[in-house]
VMD Tcl script that builds the backbone (N, CA, C; Angstrom):
set m [mol new atoms 297]
animate dup $m
set s [atomselect $m all]
$s set {name element resname resid chain x y z} {
  {N N MET 1 A -0.346 -9.362 -6.601}
  {CA C MET 1 A -0.022 -8.038 -7.079}
  {C C MET 1 A -1.238 -7.130 -7.031}
  {N N GLN 2 A -2.400 -7.642 -7.363}
  {CA C GLN 2 A -3.634 -6.833 -7.407}
  {C C GLN 2 A -3.892 -6.230 -6.026}
  {N N ARG 3 A -3.708 -7.026 -4.984}
  {CA C ARG 3 A -3.984 -6.564 -3.616}
  {C C ARG 3 A -3.067 -5.382 -3.256}
  {N N VAL 4 A -1.822 -5.429 -3.664}
  {CA C VAL 4 A -0.875 -4.354 -3.366}
  {C C VAL 4 A -1.293 -3.111 -4.113}
  {N N LEU 5 A -1.581 -3.256 -5.412}
  {CA C LEU 5 A -1.977 -2.067 -6.195}
  {C C LEU 5 A -3.280 -1.454 -5.714}
  {N N GLU 6 A -4.249 -2.303 -5.322}
  {CA C GLU 6 A -5.480 -1.770 -4.781}
  {C C GLU 6 A -5.252 -1.043 -3.429}
  {N N ALA 7 A -4.281 -1.495 -2.674}
  {CA C ALA 7 A -4.000 -0.858 -1.407}
  {C C ALA 7 A -3.436 0.538 -1.591}
  {N N VAL 8 A -2.607 0.728 -2.642}
  {CA C VAL 8 A -1.947 2.025 -2.797}
  {C C VAL 8 A -2.711 2.973 -3.708}
  {N N VAL 9 A -3.877 2.553 -4.205}
  {CA C VAL 9 A -4.663 3.441 -5.027}
  {C C VAL 9 A -5.291 4.584 -4.223}
  {N N ASP 10 A -5.500 4.316 -2.907}
  {CA C ASP 10 A -6.133 5.310 -2.048}
  {C C ASP 10 A -5.146 6.348 -1.594}
  {N N PRO 11 A -5.476 7.641 -1.642}
  {CA C PRO 11 A -4.493 8.696 -1.274}
  {C C PRO 11 A -4.109 8.688 0.196}
  {N N VAL 12 A -5.027 8.281 1.068}
  {CA C VAL 12 A -4.657 8.198 2.504}
  {C C VAL 12 A -3.646 7.084 2.722}
  {N N ARG 13 A -3.817 5.938 2.058}
  {CA C ARG 13 A -2.851 4.875 2.219}
  {C C ARG 13 A -1.505 5.199 1.563}
  {N N ARG 14 A -1.572 5.920 0.425}
  {CA C ARG 14 A -0.292 6.378 -0.144}
  {C C ARG 14 A 0.420 7.326 0.804}
  {N N SER 15 A -0.331 8.178 1.500}
  {CA C SER 15 A 0.242 9.078 2.466}
  {C C SER 15 A 0.938 8.329 3.603}
  {N N ILE 16 A 0.284 7.251 4.092}
  {CA C ILE 16 A 0.892 6.431 5.158}
  {C C ILE 16 A 2.196 5.815 4.648}
  {N N VAL 17 A 2.180 5.258 3.456}
  {CA C VAL 17 A 3.386 4.643 2.904}
  {C C VAL 17 A 4.478 5.692 2.750}
  {N N THR 18 A 4.115 6.872 2.219}
  {CA C THR 18 A 5.103 7.938 2.017}
  {C C THR 18 A 5.706 8.406 3.373}
  {N N GLN 19 A 4.847 8.581 4.380}
  {CA C GLN 19 A 5.375 8.967 5.694}
  {C C GLN 19 A 6.269 7.900 6.303}
  {N N LEU 20 A 5.975 6.617 6.091}
  {CA C LEU 20 A 6.831 5.549 6.598}
  {C C LEU 20 A 8.155 5.561 5.809}
  {N N CYS 21 A 8.116 5.773 4.517}
  {CA C CYS 21 A 9.339 5.808 3.732}
  {C C CYS 21 A 10.243 6.922 4.181}
  {N N GLY 22 A 9.709 8.070 4.593}
  {CA C GLY 22 A 10.501 9.203 4.985}
  {C C GLY 22 A 10.901 9.231 6.451}
  {N N ALA 23 A 10.383 8.264 7.211}
  {CA C ALA 23 A 10.700 8.233 8.641}
  {C C ALA 23 A 12.010 7.549 8.928}
  {N N SER 24 A 12.629 7.936 10.016}
  {CA C SER 24 A 13.856 7.287 10.439}
  {C C SER 24 A 13.630 6.005 11.201}
  {N N GLY 25 A 12.387 5.719 11.505}
  {CA C GLY 25 A 12.042 4.505 12.222}
  {C C GLY 25 A 10.546 4.207 12.072}
  {N N ASP 26 A 10.058 3.312 12.873}
  {CA C ASP 26 A 8.649 2.944 12.813}
  {C C ASP 26 A 7.821 4.064 13.446}
  {N N ILE 27 A 6.530 4.119 13.071}
  {CA C ILE 27 A 5.667 5.200 13.523}
  {C C ILE 27 A 4.442 4.601 14.216}
  {N N ALA 28 A 4.053 5.182 15.357}
  {CA C ALA 28 A 2.843 4.768 16.045}
  {C C ALA 28 A 1.648 5.223 15.242}
  {N N CYS 29 A 0.522 4.519 15.368}
  {CA C CYS 29 A -0.668 4.841 14.619}
  {C C CYS 29 A -1.080 6.320 14.792}
  {N N GLY 30 A -0.934 6.833 16.016}
  {CA C GLY 30 A -1.281 8.221 16.265}
  {C C GLY 30 A -0.273 9.227 15.823}
  {N N GLY 31 A 0.846 8.803 15.263}
  {CA C GLY 31 A 1.939 9.693 14.860}
  {C C GLY 31 A 1.873 10.108 13.388}
  {N N PHE 32 A 0.873 9.666 12.684}
  {CA C PHE 32 A 0.706 10.036 11.292}
  {C C PHE 32 A -0.074 11.302 11.125}
  {N N ASP 33 A 0.187 12.070 10.133}
  {CA C ASP 33 A -0.579 13.266 9.796}
  {C C ASP 33 A -1.582 12.858 8.730}
  {N N LEU 34 A -2.789 12.503 9.184}
  {CA C LEU 34 A -3.827 12.011 8.294}
  {C C LEU 34 A -5.094 12.811 8.412}
  {N N PRO 35 A -5.797 13.068 7.326}
  {CA C PRO 35 A -7.034 13.841 7.381}
  {C C PRO 35 A -8.269 13.025 7.636}
  {N N VAL 36 A -8.174 11.930 8.405}
  {CA C VAL 36 A -9.245 11.030 8.625}
  {C C VAL 36 A -9.373 10.739 10.159}
  {N N SER 37 A -10.553 10.222 10.548}
  {CA C SER 37 A -10.742 9.823 11.932}
  {C C SER 37 A -9.886 8.649 12.328}
  {N N LYS 38 A -9.779 8.408 13.613}
  {CA C LYS 38 A -8.999 7.306 14.117}
  {C C LYS 38 A -9.523 5.973 13.606}
  {N N SER 39 A -10.824 5.797 13.612}
  {CA C SER 39 A -11.428 4.520 13.111}
  {C C SER 39 A -11.161 4.316 11.621}
  {N N THR 40 A -11.225 5.406 10.856}
  {CA C THR 40 A -10.969 5.302 9.418}
  {C C THR 40 A -9.496 4.992 9.187}
  {N N ALA 41 A -8.618 5.643 9.973}
  {CA C ALA 41 A -7.162 5.327 9.835}
  {C C ALA 41 A -6.911 3.876 10.142}
  {N N THR 42 A -7.578 3.340 11.140}
  {CA C THR 42 A -7.448 1.899 11.486}
  {C C THR 42 A -7.807 1.031 10.290}
  {N N HIS 43 A -8.830 1.396 9.572}
  {CA C HIS 43 A -9.228 0.641 8.367}
  {C C HIS 43 A -8.084 0.687 7.332}
  {N N HIS 44 A -7.504 1.854 7.113}
  {CA C HIS 44 A -6.458 1.989 6.130}
  {C C HIS 44 A -5.206 1.185 6.538}
  {N N PHE 45 A -4.849 1.215 7.858}
  {CA C PHE 45 A -3.735 0.381 8.296}
  {C C PHE 45 A -3.991 -1.074 8.025}
  {N N ARG 46 A -5.221 -1.499 8.222}
  {CA C ARG 46 A -5.550 -2.931 8.034}
  {C C ARG 46 A -5.406 -3.315 6.572}
  {N N ILE 47 A -5.828 -2.464 5.679}
  {CA C ILE 47 A -5.715 -2.753 4.224}
  {C C ILE 47 A -4.200 -2.868 3.860}
  {N N LEU 48 A -3.405 -1.934 4.367}
  {CA C LEU 48 A -1.943 -1.974 4.046}
  {C C LEU 48 A -1.319 -3.234 4.643}
  {N N ARG 49 A -1.726 -3.587 5.851}
  {CA C ARG 49 A -1.183 -4.779 6.508}
  {C C ARG 49 A -1.543 -6.064 5.749}
  {N N GLU 50 A -2.805 -6.161 5.370}
  {CA C GLU 50 A -3.283 -7.348 4.650}
  {C C GLU 50 A -2.644 -7.461 3.254}
  {N N ALA 51 A -2.263 -6.327 2.662}
  {CA C ALA 51 A -1.598 -6.347 1.333}
  {C C ALA 51 A -0.128 -6.668 1.483}
  {N N GLY 52 A 0.385 -6.700 2.732}
  {CA C GLY 52 A 1.784 -7.016 2.937}
  {C C GLY 52 A 2.730 -5.870 2.835}
  {N N LEU 53 A 2.195 -4.628 2.829}
  {CA C LEU 53 A 3.016 -3.444 2.711}
  {C C LEU 53 A 3.579 -2.995 4.096}
  {N N ILE 54 A 2.874 -3.207 5.131}
  {CA C ILE 54 A 3.310 -2.849 6.496}
  {C C ILE 54 A 3.151 -3.999 7.415}
  {N N ARG 55 A 3.863 -3.941 8.523}
  {CA C ARG 55 A 3.590 -4.863 9.644}
  {C C ARG 55 A 3.326 -3.999 10.863}
  {N N GLN 56 A 2.523 -4.504 11.738}
  {CA C GLN 56 A 2.193 -3.760 12.957}
  {C C GLN 56 A 2.572 -4.603 14.163}
  {N N TYR 57 A 2.995 -3.907 15.225}
  {CA C TYR 57 A 3.326 -4.568 16.479}
  {C C TYR 57 A 3.127 -3.568 17.603}
  {N N TYR 58 A 3.016 -4.103 18.801}
  {CA C TYR 58 A 2.842 -3.252 19.951}
  {C C TYR 58 A 4.172 -3.006 20.640}
  {N N ALA 59 A 4.367 -1.733 21.042}
  {CA C ALA 59 A 5.486 -1.298 21.837}
  {C C ALA 59 A 4.859 -0.615 23.035}
  {N N GLY 60 A 4.752 -1.308 24.124}
  {CA C GLY 60 A 4.017 -0.795 25.297}
  {C C GLY 60 A 2.546 -0.741 24.909}
  {N N THR 61 A 1.997 0.480 24.998}
  {CA C THR 61 A 0.574 0.626 24.658}
  {C C THR 61 A 0.406 1.169 23.238}
  {N N SER 62 A 1.485 1.445 22.541}
  {CA C SER 62 A 1.381 2.006 21.197}
  {C C SER 62 A 1.425 0.926 20.140}
  {N N ARG 63 A 0.592 1.069 19.145}
  {CA C ARG 63 A 0.642 0.150 18.027}
  {C C ARG 63 A 1.532 0.804 16.976}
  {N N MET 64 A 2.640 0.112 16.687}
  {CA C MET 64 A 3.632 0.654 15.767}
  {C C MET 64 A 3.432 0.126 14.363}
  {N N ASN 65 A 3.852 0.916 13.398}
  {CA C ASN 65 A 3.782 0.532 11.995}
  {C C ASN 65 A 5.143 0.565 11.363}
  {N N ALA 66 A 5.510 -0.524 10.704}
  {CA C ALA 66 A 6.793 -0.646 10.022}
  {C C ALA 66 A 6.552 -0.967 8.552}
  {N N LEU 67 A 7.259 -0.251 7.705}
  {CA C LEU 67 A 7.176 -0.536 6.283}
  {C C LEU 67 A 7.945 -1.794 5.985}
  {N N ARG 68 A 7.431 -2.721 5.245}
  {CA C ARG 68 A 8.122 -3.954 4.875}
  {C C ARG 68 A 8.888 -3.709 3.582}
  {N N ARG 69 A 9.816 -2.706 3.655}
  {CA C ARG 69 A 10.489 -2.261 2.438}
  {C C ARG 69 A 11.273 -3.337 1.736}
  {N N ASP 70 A 12.066 -4.100 2.470}
  {CA C ASP 70 A 12.899 -5.081 1.847}
  {C C ASP 70 A 12.023 -6.145 1.082}
  {N N GLU 71 A 10.982 -6.589 1.720}
  {CA C GLU 71 A 10.122 -7.583 1.114}
  {C C GLU 71 A 9.410 -7.006 -0.098}
  {N N VAL 72 A 8.906 -5.745 0.050}
  {CA C VAL 72 A 8.185 -5.141 -1.067}
  {C C VAL 72 A 9.111 -4.890 -2.267}
  {N N ASP 73 A 10.337 -4.372 -1.954}
  {CA C ASP 73 A 11.304 -4.048 -3.015}
  {C C ASP 73 A 11.725 -5.358 -3.770}
  {N N GLU 74 A 11.779 -6.445 -3.047}
  {CA C GLU 74 A 12.158 -7.714 -3.686}
  {C C GLU 74 A 11.102 -8.167 -4.669}
  {N N VAL 75 A 9.844 -8.026 -4.351}
  {CA C VAL 75 A 8.784 -8.510 -5.198}
  {C C VAL 75 A 8.389 -7.457 -6.221}
  {N N PHE 76 A 8.359 -6.190 -5.816}
  {CA C PHE 76 A 7.929 -5.069 -6.697}
  {C C PHE 76 A 9.019 -3.996 -6.698}
  {N N PRO 77 A 10.160 -4.226 -7.359}
  {CA C PRO 77 A 11.247 -3.275 -7.362}
  {C C PRO 77 A 10.791 -1.939 -7.868}
  {N N GLY 78 A 11.111 -0.868 -7.134}
  {CA C GLY 78 A 10.795 0.489 -7.546}
  {C C GLY 78 A 9.417 1.007 -7.188}
  {N N LEU 79 A 8.555 0.101 -6.720}
  {CA C LEU 79 A 7.162 0.543 -6.415}
  {C C LEU 79 A 7.163 1.621 -5.355}
  {N N LEU 80 A 7.830 1.410 -4.236}
  {CA C LEU 80 A 7.756 2.363 -3.106}
  {C C LEU 80 A 8.380 3.699 -3.504}
  {N N ASP 81 A 9.517 3.652 -4.267}
  {CA C ASP 81 A 10.111 4.901 -4.731}
  {C C ASP 81 A 9.177 5.643 -5.677}
  {N N ALA 82 A 8.462 4.908 -6.500}
  {CA C ALA 82 A 7.511 5.552 -7.404}
  {C C ALA 82 A 6.383 6.212 -6.634}
  {N N ILE 83 A 5.904 5.536 -5.607}
  {CA C ILE 83 A 4.831 6.144 -4.793}
  {C C ILE 83 A 5.283 7.436 -4.129}
  {N N VAL 84 A 6.498 7.419 -3.526}
  {CA C VAL 84 A 7.052 8.568 -2.860}
  {C C VAL 84 A 7.220 9.742 -3.874}
  {N N THR 85 A 7.774 9.393 -5.002}
  {CA C THR 85 A 7.983 10.416 -6.061}
  {C C THR 85 A 6.659 11.006 -6.505}
  {N N ALA 86 A 5.675 10.181 -6.725}
  {CA C ALA 86 A 4.352 10.664 -7.171}
  {C C ALA 86 A 3.644 11.525 -6.124}
  {N N GLU 87 A 3.932 11.267 -4.835}
  {CA C GLU 87 A 3.252 12.002 -3.778}
  {C C GLU 87 A 3.899 13.346 -3.502}
  {N N ARG 88 A 5.108 13.597 -3.993}
  {CA C ARG 88 A 5.754 14.907 -3.758}
  {C C ARG 88 A 5.027 15.968 -4.538}
  {N N PRO 89 A 4.985 17.207 -3.951}
  {CA C PRO 89 A 4.409 18.288 -4.717}
  {C C PRO 89 A 5.200 18.509 -6.043}
  {N N THR 90 A 4.518 18.974 -7.068}
  {CA C THR 90 A 5.145 19.169 -8.380}
  {C C THR 90 A 6.362 20.101 -8.295}
  {N N GLY 91 A 6.375 21.065 -7.448}
  {CA C GLY 91 A 7.465 22.037 -7.369}
  {C C GLY 91 A 8.612 21.514 -6.498}
  {N N ASP 92 A 8.532 20.379 -5.907}
  {CA C ASP 92 A 9.582 19.844 -5.057}
  {C C ASP 92 A 10.780 19.469 -5.906}
  {N N PRO 93 A 12.015 20.086 -5.619}
  {CA C PRO 93 A 13.163 19.765 -6.387}
  {C C PRO 93 A 13.576 18.317 -6.317}
  {N N GLU 94 A 13.278 17.639 -5.239}
  {CA C GLU 94 A 13.659 16.207 -5.119}
  {C C GLU 94 A 12.822 15.323 -6.028}
  {N N ARG 95 A 11.678 15.845 -6.456}
  {CA C ARG 95 A 10.780 15.032 -7.309}
  {C C ARG 95 A 11.484 14.662 -8.610}
  {N N ALA 96 A 12.220 15.606 -9.173}
  {CA C ALA 96 A 12.880 15.385 -10.464}
  {C C ALA 96 A 14.078 14.434 -10.337}
  {N N THR 97 A 14.675 14.356 -9.133}
  {CA C THR 97 A 15.895 13.541 -8.993}
  {C C THR 97 A 15.671 12.252 -8.262}
  {N N ALA 98 A 14.439 12.011 -7.778}
  {CA C ALA 98 A 14.175 10.803 -7.011}
  {C C ALA 98 A 14.166 9.583 -7.962}
  {N N GLY 99 A 14.511 8.458 -7.374}
  {CA C GLY 99 A 14.414 7.254 -8.105}
  {C C GLY 99 A 15.662 6.498 -8.044}
}
mol reanalyze $m
mol bondsrecalc $m
mol representation Tube
mol addrep $m
C-alpha cells in the first residue's frame, strides 16, 4: 500500500493517472500533456509501473500505457476515483457529483 500511495503523492504522476482514467483507451508516452521533459516523464512512468498502477507495452514503436484499473480497484476500492475527483478544478461541476 505504501508504494501505491507514494506513487500518487506526486502531482505529475497524479496527472498521468487522471489522464488515463479519462481516456477511451491506452495512451502512448508522448501523448500525455505533462509539464516535464521526456526523461523526467520516463521516471514518473517507471514509478507508476513499479507501484502496479499502470502497465506498459509496445505497439509498433510506441510505448503504450494502460491503467490497471480493475486490479487497483480490487485492492484499493475508490482510490482512482478519489484521485480524479481531487485533480479536478474546484469550479468543475463534475467534482461535486463524482464518486
